[in-house]
C-alpha positions as CSV (number, residue, x, y, z in Angstrom):
1,M,10.4,39.3,55.1
2,N,13.3,37.6,56.1
3,H,15.6,37.0,52.7
4,A,16.1,33.5,54.0
5,V,12.6,32.8,54.3
6,I,12.2,34.2,50.6
7,F,15.1,32.1,49.2
8,L,13.7,29.1,50.8
9,A,10.1,29.4,49.4
10,V,11.6,30.1,45.8
11,M,13.8,26.9,46.3
12,C,10.7,25.1,47.4
13,L,8.9,25.8,43.7
14,L,11.8,24.9,42.1
15,P,12.2,21.5,40.6
16,T,15.2,19.2,42.3
17,N,17.9,18.1,40.4
18,S,16.3,14.4,40.6
19,Q,12.7,15.7,39.6
20,A,14.6,17.6,36.6
21,Q,16.4,14.6,35.4
22,A,13.4,12.5,35.8
23,E,11.4,15.0,34.1
24,S,14.2,15.3,31.2
25,Q,14.5,11.4,31.1
26,A,11.1,11.0,30.5
27,K,10.8,13.6,27.8
28,S,13.7,11.9,26.0
29,S,12.3,8.7,26.2
30,A,9.2,9.8,24.6
31,D,11.2,11.3,21.5
32,Q,13.0,8.4,21.2
33,P,12.1,6.2,17.9
34,A,10.2,3.1,18.9
35,L,10.8,-0.3,16.8
36,T,8.5,-3.1,17.1
37,I,10.3,-5.9,14.6
38,Y,8.3,-9.5,13.6
39,N,10.0,-12.3,12.3
40,A,8.2,-12.2,9.4
41,N,9.9,-9.3,7.7
42,F,8.6,-6.1,8.5
43,A,8.1,-3.9,11.3
44,V,6.1,-1.3,13.1
45,V,7.9,2.1,13.4
46,R,6.7,4.9,16.1
47,Q,8.2,8.2,15.7
48,I,7.6,11.6,17.4
49,I,7.9,14.3,14.8
50,P,7.6,18.1,15.5
51,L,5.0,20.2,13.5
52,D,4.1,24.1,13.0
53,L,0.5,24.5,11.8
54,K,-1.9,27.1,11.6
55,T,-5.7,26.5,12.2
56,G,-7.2,24.7,9.0
57,T,-5.3,23.0,6.1
58,N,-1.8,22.6,6.2
59,R,0.4,21.2,3.6
60,V,3.4,19.1,5.5
61,S,6.2,17.2,3.6
62,Y,8.0,14.5,5.6
63,T,11.3,12.8,4.5
64,D,12.5,10.7,7.2
65,A,10.2,7.5,6.6
66,T,11.7,4.4,5.4
67,A,12.3,3.6,1.8
68,H,9.9,0.3,2.5
69,I,7.0,1.9,4.1
70,E,3.6,0.9,3.7
71,P,1.7,4.2,2.9
72,D,-1.8,3.1,4.0
73,S,-0.9,2.0,7.2
74,V,0.2,5.2,8.5
75,I,-1.4,7.0,11.6
76,L,-0.8,10.4,12.8
77,R,-2.1,11.6,16.3
78,D,-1.4,14.0,18.7
79,P,-0.2,11.7,21.5
80,T,-1.9,14.4,24.4
81,G,-5.3,14.5,22.3
82,R,-5.4,18.3,22.8
83,R,-5.8,19.0,19.5
84,M,-7.6,17.6,16.4
85,L,-5.1,16.5,13.7
86,Q,-6.5,14.8,10.4
87,I,-4.9,14.0,7.2
88,L,-7.0,15.1,4.4
89,E,-4.9,13.9,1.8
90,Q,-1.5,11.8,1.9
91,N,1.1,11.4,-1.2
92,Y,3.9,8.9,-1.0
93,R,6.9,9.2,-3.4
94,N,9.7,6.8,-3.8
95,D,11.5,7.8,-6.9
96,P,14.5,10.0,-5.4
97,V,16.4,11.9,-7.6
98,S,19.2,10.0,-9.9
99,Q,20.9,10.6,-12.6
100,E,18.5,8.5,-14.9
101,L,15.7,10.5,-13.2
102,L,17.3,13.8,-14.0
103,L,17.8,12.6,-17.6
104,S,14.2,11.7,-18.0
105,I,13.2,14.9,-16.5
106,N,15.3,16.9,-19.4
107,E,14.3,14.9,-22.5
108,G,14.2,17.0,-25.4
109,K,16.4,19.3,-24.0
110,T,20.3,19.8,-24.6
111,I,22.3,20.0,-21.6
112,D,26.2,19.9,-21.0
113,F,28.2,16.7,-20.8
114,R,31.7,16.8,-19.1
115,V,34.3,14.4,-21.4
116,Q,37.8,13.7,-19.9
117,R,40.3,13.4,-22.9
118,Y,44.1,12.6,-22.6
119,D,46.3,14.5,-24.6
120,A,49.8,13.3,-26.2
121,Q,51.7,13.5,-22.9
122,G,49.0,11.7,-21.2
123,Q,47.5,14.4,-19.4
124,V,43.8,14.6,-18.6
125,H,41.7,17.5,-19.7
126,N,38.2,18.4,-19.4
127,E,35.9,19.2,-22.3
128,I,32.3,20.1,-22.4
129,V,30.4,18.7,-25.1
130,Q,26.7,19.5,-25.7
131,G,24.3,17.0,-26.3
132,K,20.4,16.8,-26.7
133,I,18.5,14.0,-24.9
134,V,16.2,12.1,-27.3
135,R,15.5,9.1,-24.6
136,S,16.6,9.2,-21.2
137,G,16.7,5.3,-20.6
138,Y,14.8,5.8,-17.3
139,V,12.4,3.2,-16.9
140,P,10.0,3.8,-13.7
141,H,7.9,1.7,-11.8
142,Y,9.4,-1.4,-11.0
143,S,8.2,-1.7,-7.8
144,A,4.7,-1.8,-8.8
145,M,5.6,-5.4,-10.7
146,S,4.4,-7.5,-8.0
147,Q,1.5,-5.3,-7.2
148,Y,-0.4,-5.3,-10.4
149,G,0.3,-9.0,-11.8
150,Q,2.3,-11.1,-14.1
151,Q,0.9,-9.5,-17.1
152,Y,1.9,-6.3,-15.9
153,A,5.4,-7.4,-15.1
154,Q,6.1,-9.3,-18.3
155,Q,5.1,-5.9,-20.3
156,Q,7.2,-3.5,-17.9
157,M,10.0,-6.0,-18.1
158,S,9.7,-6.1,-22.4
159,Y,9.1,-2.1,-22.0
160,A,12.2,-2.0,-19.9
161,S,14.3,-4.1,-22.1
162,N,13.8,-2.0,-25.2
163,T,13.8,1.6,-23.6
164,S,16.6,1.2,-21.1
165,Q,19.4,2.6,-23.3
166,P,19.6,6.3,-23.6
167,I,19.7,8.2,-26.9
168,I,21.9,11.4,-27.2
169,E,22.1,13.5,-29.9
170,V,25.6,15.0,-30.5
171,D,26.8,16.9,-33.6
172,G,23.7,15.9,-35.6
173,K,24.6,12.4,-34.9
174,L,22.5,9.9,-32.5
175,Q,24.6,7.4,-29.9
176,F,23.3,5.0,-27.3
177,T,25.6,6.1,-24.5
178,L,26.4,9.1,-22.8
179,P,29.2,11.4,-24.3
180,G,30.3,12.2,-20.8
181,L,29.0,13.0,-17.3
182,P,25.8,14.9,-17.6
183,L,25.8,18.4,-15.9
184,F,22.1,19.2,-15.2
185,P,21.3,22.7,-14.9
186,T,18.9,22.6,-12.0
187,L,17.2,20.0,-10.2
188,G,13.5,19.6,-11.5
189,D,10.6,21.0,-9.5
190,N,9.1,17.4,-9.4
191,T,12.2,15.8,-7.7
192,I,12.9,14.5,-4.3
193,L,15.9,13.4,-2.4
194,K,14.3,11.1,0.1
195,P,11.4,8.9,-0.1
196,T,8.6,11.4,1.1
197,L,5.0,11.6,2.8
198,D,3.0,14.9,1.5
199,W,0.0,15.4,3.7
200,V,-2.7,17.8,3.6
201,L,-3.2,18.4,7.5
202,Q,-6.1,20.0,9.2
203,T,-6.1,21.0,12.8
204,D,-7.9,23.3,15.0
205,K,-5.5,24.7,17.1
206,P,-2.6,26.7,15.8
207,G,1.1,26.6,16.9
208,P,4.4,24.3,17.4
209,S,3.6,21.0,18.8
210,T,4.4,17.3,18.3
211,A,2.7,14.3,17.1
212,E,2.9,10.5,16.7
213,L,3.5,8.8,13.5
214,S,3.6,5.0,13.2
215,Y,3.5,2.8,10.1
216,V,4.4,-0.5,8.8
217,T,7.3,-1.2,6.9
218,G,9.1,-3.7,5.4
219,G,13.1,-4.2,5.1
220,M,13.3,-5.4,8.6
221,S,13.5,-8.9,10.5
222,W,14.8,-10.4,13.3
223,H,15.9,-14.1,14.4
224,A,16.8,-16.4,17.5
225,D,20.1,-18.4,17.5
226,Y,21.2,-21.0,20.1
227,N,24.6,-21.8,21.3
228,V,24.5,-25.5,22.9
229,I,27.7,-26.7,24.6
230,A,28.2,-30.2,26.2
231,P,31.3,-31.3,28.4
232,P,33.5,-33.7,27.5
233,K,31.5,-36.6,28.9
234,G,27.7,-36.4,29.8
235,D,24.8,-34.5,28.5
236,T,24.4,-31.6,30.9
237,L,24.3,-28.5,28.7
238,D,25.2,-24.5,28.8
239,L,22.9,-22.8,26.4
240,V,23.5,-19.1,25.0
241,G,21.0,-17.4,22.6
242,W,21.4,-14.2,20.6
243,I,18.8,-12.3,18.8
244,T,19.7,-10.7,15.3
245,M,18.1,-7.8,13.8
246,D,18.6,-6.8,10.3
247,N,17.5,-3.4,9.1
248,Q,17.4,-3.0,5.3
249,S,14.9,-0.5,5.3
250,G,16.9,2.4,4.0
251,K,16.4,4.4,7.4
252,E,18.9,4.5,10.7
253,F,17.3,4.4,13.8
254,D,19.1,6.3,16.5
255,N,18.9,5.5,20.1
256,A,16.0,3.5,19.5
257,R,13.6,1.5,21.8
258,I,13.3,-2.0,20.4
259,K,10.8,-4.5,21.1
260,L,10.8,-7.9,19.0
261,M,7.2,-9.8,18.5
262,A,7.6,-13.7,18.2
263,G,4.9,-15.6,16.8
264,D,3.0,-16.4,13.9
265,V,1.1,-13.2,13.1
266,N,-0.9,-13.4,9.9
267,K,-0.1,-10.7,7.2
268,V,-1.5,-10.7,4.1
269,Q,1.1,-10.7,1.3
270,S,0.4,-9.4,-2.4
271,A,-0.3,-12.9,-4.7
272,D,2.6,-12.4,-6.6
273,V,5.2,-11.8,-4.1
274,N,7.7,-14.7,-4.1
275,G,9.9,-14.8,-2.6
276,R,14.1,-14.2,29.5
277,M,15.1,-15.9,29.4
278,Y,18.3,-16.3,31.9
279,A,19.6,-18.5,34.4
280,A,21.0,-17.4,37.6
281,L,24.5,-17.9,37.7
282,S,26.4,-19.6,40.5
283,S,24.3,-19.1,43.9
284,R,27.8,-17.3,44.9
285,Q,27.4,-14.7,42.3
286,E,24.9,-11.9,41.9
287,A,22.7,-12.2,39.1
288,A,22.9,-9.0,36.6
289,A,20.0,-7.9,35.1
290,P,18.6,-9.6,31.9
291,P,19.4,-7.7,28.5
292,V,16.0,-8.9,27.3
293,T,12.8,-9.3,29.1
294,E,9.7,-11.1,27.9
295,K,6.1,-11.2,28.2
296,A,3.0,-12.5,26.7
297,F,1.4,-10.3,24.3
298,D,-2.1,-11.1,22.7
299,E,-1.7,-14.4,20.9
300,Y,1.9,-13.7,21.0
301,H,5.5,-13.1,22.9
302,L,7.1,-9.7,22.9
303,Y,10.7,-9.6,23.7
304,T,12.0,-6.2,25.0
305,L,15.7,-4.9,25.0
306,E,16.1,-3.4,28.3
307,R,18.9,-0.7,26.5
308,S,18.2,1.6,23.8
309,T,20.3,1.0,20.8
310,T,21.0,2.3,17.2
311,L,20.3,0.3,14.7
312,H,21.8,1.5,11.4
313,D,20.7,1.0,7.6
314,R,21.9,-2.0,6.1
315,E,23.3,-3.4,9.3
316,T,22.7,-6.7,11.0
317,K,23.0,-6.3,15.2
318,Q,23.4,-9.3,17.5
319,V,22.3,-9.0,21.4
320,Q,22.8,-11.9,24.0
321,F,19.2,-12.8,25.4
322,V,19.8,-16.0,27.1
323,S,22.4,-17.4,29.0
324,A,21.6,-20.8,31.3
325,T,23.9,-23.5,32.5
326,G,23.1,-26.8,33.9
327,V,20.2,-27.6,31.7
328,K,19.8,-31.6,31.9
329,S,19.3,-33.2,28.6
330,Q,19.5,-36.8,27.1
331,R,21.1,-38.2,23.6
332,I,18.5,-40.4,22.0
333,Y,19.2,-42.7,19.4
334,V,16.6,-43.5,16.8
335,Y,16.4,-46.1,13.8
336,N,13.6,-45.6,11.3
337,G,14.9,-48.6,9.0
338,A,12.4,-48.0,6.1
339,A,14.0,-46.2,3.6
340,I,11.2,-45.1,1.2
341,D,11.8,-43.3,-1.8
342,N,9.1,-40.1,-1.7
343,N,9.8,-39.2,-5.2
344,R,8.8,-42.5,-6.4
345,Y,5.7,-43.2,-4.1
346,S,4.7,-39.8,-3.5
347,Y,1.4,-40.2,-5.4
348,Y,0.4,-43.5,-3.9
349,N,-2.5,-44.4,-2.2
350,Y,-3.5,-47.1,0.5
351,E,-4.4,-49.4,-2.3
352,Q,-1.2,-48.9,-4.5
353,I,0.9,-49.3,-1.1
354,R,-0.7,-52.7,-0.6
355,N,-0.4,-54.0,-3.7
356,D,3.1,-53.1,-4.3
357,Q,5.1,-55.6,-2.5
358,N,8.5,-53.6,-2.9
359,Y,6.8,-50.8,-1.1
360,G,9.1,-50.2,2.2
361,T,11.4,-53.0,1.8
362,Q,14.7,-50.7,0.7
363,S,16.9,-50.5,4.2
364,N,18.2,-47.3,5.6
365,P,21.3,-47.7,7.8
366,K,21.8,-44.4,9.5
367,V,20.9,-43.9,13.0
368,W,19.7,-40.8,14.1
369,V,21.4,-38.8,17.1
370,M,18.8,-36.6,18.7
371,Q,19.2,-34.4,21.6
372,E,16.3,-33.7,24.1
373,F,15.7,-31.1,27.0
374,K,12.8,-29.5,28.8
375,N,12.0,-25.8,28.5
376,S,11.2,-25.4,32.1
377,K,12.4,-23.5,35.2
378,A,13.3,-26.6,37.2
379,N,15.8,-27.1,34.3
380,N,17.2,-23.6,34.6
381,L,14.9,-22.3,31.4
382,G,11.2,-22.1,31.2
383,M,10.8,-18.9,29.2
384,P,9.4,-19.1,25.7
385,L,12.0,-19.7,22.9
386,P,11.3,-17.5,19.9
387,K,12.0,-19.9,16.8
388,G,15.7,-20.2,15.5
389,R,18.6,-22.5,14.9
390,L,20.6,-24.6,17.4
391,R,24.1,-25.1,17.3
392,F,25.3,-28.2,19.1
393,Y,29.3,-28.3,20.2
394,R,31.0,-30.6,22.5
395,R,33.9,-29.5,24.5
396,D,37.0,-31.9,24.0
397,D,39.3,-33.2,26.5
398,D,42.0,-30.5,25.5
399,G,39.1,-27.9,26.2
400,Q,38.4,-27.2,22.5
401,V,34.9,-26.9,21.6
402,E,33.6,-29.1,18.3
403,F,30.6,-28.4,16.1
404,T,28.4,-31.6,16.7
405,G,25.3,-30.6,14.5
406,E,22.4,-28.2,14.3
407,N,19.0,-27.9,13.5
408,V,15.7,-25.3,13.9
409,I,13.3,-25.3,16.4
410,D,9.9,-23.7,16.2
411,H,8.4,-21.3,18.8
412,T,8.6,-23.3,22.1
413,P,6.1,-22.2,24.8
414,S,7.3,-22.9,28.8
415,D,7.6,-26.3,29.9
416,E,7.7,-28.2,26.2
417,T,10.3,-30.6,25.8
418,I,12.8,-29.7,22.9
419,R,13.4,-32.7,20.8
420,V,15.9,-31.9,17.8
421,Y,18.0,-34.3,15.2
422,T,21.6,-33.1,15.1
423,G,23.0,-36.0,12.7
424,N,23.7,-39.7,12.2
425,A,25.6,-41.8,14.9
426,F,28.9,-43.2,13.5
427,D,29.4,-46.7,15.8
428,I,25.5,-47.2,15.5
429,V,24.0,-49.0,12.1
430,G,20.9,-50.6,11.6
431,E,19.8,-53.2,9.2
432,R,16.1,-54.2,8.4
433,R,15.0,-56.9,6.0
434,R,11.4,-58.1,5.1
435,T,11.0,-62.2,6.0
436,N,7.5,-62.6,4.9
437,Y,4.4,-61.0,2.7
438,R,1.4,-62.7,2.2
439,L,-1.7,-60.5,0.2
440,D,-5.0,-62.4,0.4
441,T,-7.5,-60.4,-1.8
442,S,-10.4,-62.8,-1.2
443,H,-10.4,-62.2,2.3
444,N,-9.1,-58.3,2.4
445,S,-5.9,-59.2,4.4
446,L,-2.4,-59.0,4.1
447,D,0.4,-60.3,6.3
448,E,4.0,-58.9,6.8
449,A,7.1,-59.9,8.9
450,F,10.4,-58.2,9.3
451,E,13.7,-58.7,11.2
452,I,15.6,-55.6,12.5
453,K,19.4,-55.5,13.8
454,V,21.0,-52.9,15.4
455,R,24.8,-53.1,15.7
456,N,26.5,-50.9,18.5
457,H,30.2,-50.4,18.1
458,K,30.8,-48.3,21.0
459,K,32.5,-48.9,24.1
460,E,29.3,-48.3,26.2
461,A,26.1,-49.7,26.1
462,V,23.2,-47.8,24.2
463,E,19.3,-47.5,24.1
464,V,18.1,-47.5,20.4
465,R,14.6,-46.6,20.1
466,I,13.4,-48.5,16.8
467,V,10.6,-47.0,14.9
468,E,7.9,-48.9,12.8
469,K,5.6,-47.1,10.6
470,L,2.3,-49.8,9.8
471,Y,1.8,-48.2,6.2
472,R,0.2,-51.0,4.5
473,W,-3.5,-50.0,6.1
474,I,-5.1,-48.1,8.9
475,T,-6.3,-51.2,10.7
476,W,-3.9,-53.8,11.9
477,D,-2.9,-56.2,14.5
478,S,0.4,-57.5,15.4
479,L,0.8,-61.5,15.7
480,Q,4.3,-61.9,16.7
481,K,7.0,-60.0,18.4
482,S,10.3,-60.3,20.1
483,D,10.1,-57.5,22.1
484,L,7.4,-55.4,23.5
485,Y,6.3,-51.9,21.7
486,K,5.0,-48.8,22.5
487,K,2.1,-47.3,20.5
488,L,2.8,-43.9,19.3
489,D,-0.1,-43.3,17.0
490,S,-2.5,-45.5,15.1
491,Q,0.3,-46.5,12.7
492,T,3.6,-45.9,14.7
493,I,5.1,-48.4,17.3
494,E,8.2,-48.4,19.1
495,F,10.7,-50.9,20.4
496,R,13.2,-49.4,23.1
497,V,16.1,-51.9,23.1
498,Q,19.5,-52.0,25.3
499,I,22.7,-53.0,23.0
500,P,25.7,-54.1,25.1
501,P,28.9,-52.7,24.1
502,D,30.1,-54.4,20.9
503,G,26.9,-56.1,20.5
504,E,23.9,-56.6,18.5
505,K,20.2,-56.5,18.9
506,V,17.7,-58.3,16.9
507,V,14.1,-57.6,16.7
508,T,11.3,-59.3,14.6
509,Y,7.4,-58.6,14.3
510,S,4.9,-59.6,12.0
511,A,1.8,-57.2,11.3
512,H,-1.9,-58.6,10.0
513,Y,-3.9,-56.0,8.0
514,S,-7.4,-56.1,7.0
515,W,-9.6,-54.1,5.5
């Protein structure tokens, strides 16, 4: 046979560079750790781990879990489905070796302590002193306090306060401090260096393979932050959103694939535990691939980081996930003139409210400033926004960006309107006073009238929404009014008034209540 034909036939059997590269990338992707972090301070970890098992039962220790794993959430399976893999028994230990633990293991024994002493020339010399560990001072089970209730926690704290000091016997005398640096002869057989899962595994096929380990862990969270910038004049906004991830789990996740779950996912807590969006740039520019993509998942929304990233232990990491320009918004001024002391009236019922003629008569002079925009594609947005903090800035004439207020938004679906309070107006003030109050108990009725004044000290006209709560009773009629109002709900009305520059607007109305 022609050698060239043989060579060609062999080459046809070998994978091409692109095929080999694709297979390598697929394998690498499968071996990467994967995280789904929830905005309720927990995460789901998925890790591919190597196993070399014999047929039957095997004892395996796994030491690469987080320090806040929920052991009963562990799922271990063969992702290929080719072998049976069953955990017959699992033991979780989270008491890594420490000086206190080793002292506890050596209670009743005499060990060496290294003591530093200074001679007359000020030179440091090390001496070895022997001491018997009468009591180690090690107090275990702090992590169980929240699990077993208040009584257990109190008893454990009481025990800790009485036994947390070590007692060491040196030369026949007892002392409540360590005489020096303890030098332990060896690690105890019952010590671990990291949180450990000990398994008794059963399988039907021997040999090396991989398994997929998944579990729920605490110590991880994420949240969204939005920076909104307005121009010197007008309210067309630029918006940049950041995702901040926080890893306090006790484990580093190297080159991990990360997803973020947004939504109110219910998770049972111990009773005693306290405690893409992107916009196209200019039509002359080519939009880059988004760093974060979003999709609906079950009843929630899942945000996926398109690039793998390393998340170190005790690290916070920010990733930009939204950048939008030309977001149309409007500024809204709202005057709610009744200043009600909730501390004083929080227990009031309707009868008490009707009979207390002073209720709601104190005037609030502040006019709220609110910013409103629609989360829609037509407004260069249109992706579900996870809850987080919105910071508002306005660019000054000299180009400097100045902070003008902030607030928090809840999870906001697409095509919903976002309205947030950012502060109080400086140049617009309100005044509210009652002009009439008449309670007629014989006819079960009450009449009450108010005068509301709003003064505009700006050099341009403004619209103010005057909101009035009809709090005396649920049945009411408006007898007289100076301006038209809109009924917002069964007990709230709103007057939208225009106030000229350096002008004042007076609104009056009366209400008749019956029961």
